[in-house]
N, C-alpha and C positions, 0 to 999 in steps of 0.2 A: 471489429477493430483489429488491425494488424500491428506487428512490431514496428513497422515503418511509420504507421500513423502515430504510434506512441512516441517514437523518436522525434517526429516532426513537431510535436506539441511544444508550446513555449511556456507552459505553466509548470511549476515545480511539484505540485501535489495533485493527485487524482482523487476524485470522490470514490466512495465504495462502489457506487453504480458503474462508474467508468472502468475501474480496475476489474470489477467482476465481469463486465462485458468482454474485456480483453482476455481474462482467464477462463471465460466461458463457464461461469458458475453463478449461482444465485447471489445477488447483492446482500440479502439478509444473512446468508450463510457466511459470507466474507465478514460482515460486521460482527456476527456472533463469535466466529473463530478469532477475530482480531481482539475482541474483548476478553474472551475466556481462555484462549490458548494461542497467543500470538507467535510463540516459538514454532508452531506447526506450519506457519506460512512460509518461512524462509526469507522473508523481506520485512523491513520495519513497517509499522503502522502507528498512526497517532489516533487515539480514541479520546473523545471528550464529550461531556454533557453540559449543555448550557444551563446556567443557574436557573433553578425553578422549573426545569423541564424534566420529563421522564425519558425522552428519546436520546439515543446516543448517536454520535456522528463519528465517522472514521475517515481518515485521509491516508493515502499511500504515497510516499515519495516516488515520483516518476522515475528518476534516475536509478534509484535502488531496485525498483521492480525490473527495469531494463537489464541491469547488471545481473540480477538473479536469473532472469530468463536466458541471457546470453552465456553465462558462466556456470549456472546450475549450483551455485553455492551461496550461502547466506551473505548478506551485505555486512561489511565491517567498516566502521568509520576509520578514515586514515588517522595516524598518530597525531598529525598536526591539529586535527579537530578535537580530539579527545583530551589533549593535554592543555 
């Protein structure tokens, strides 16, 4: 998957598998890092566990990942969103 592929998508969130494919890393490594040390990634992640299940799911905001790749700095929410 290329950056252009990522930009042309119309969905807001990527699965861990999709993001890992783009980042050329193991999806499980991305899930583990997202849960245990998300600050090491440089982009936000959403991790959740469905009630009664033992597996974790992680989603990556597509636009935040693109911003991180293009600008090389962590994603920060605009003031209008945080206030």
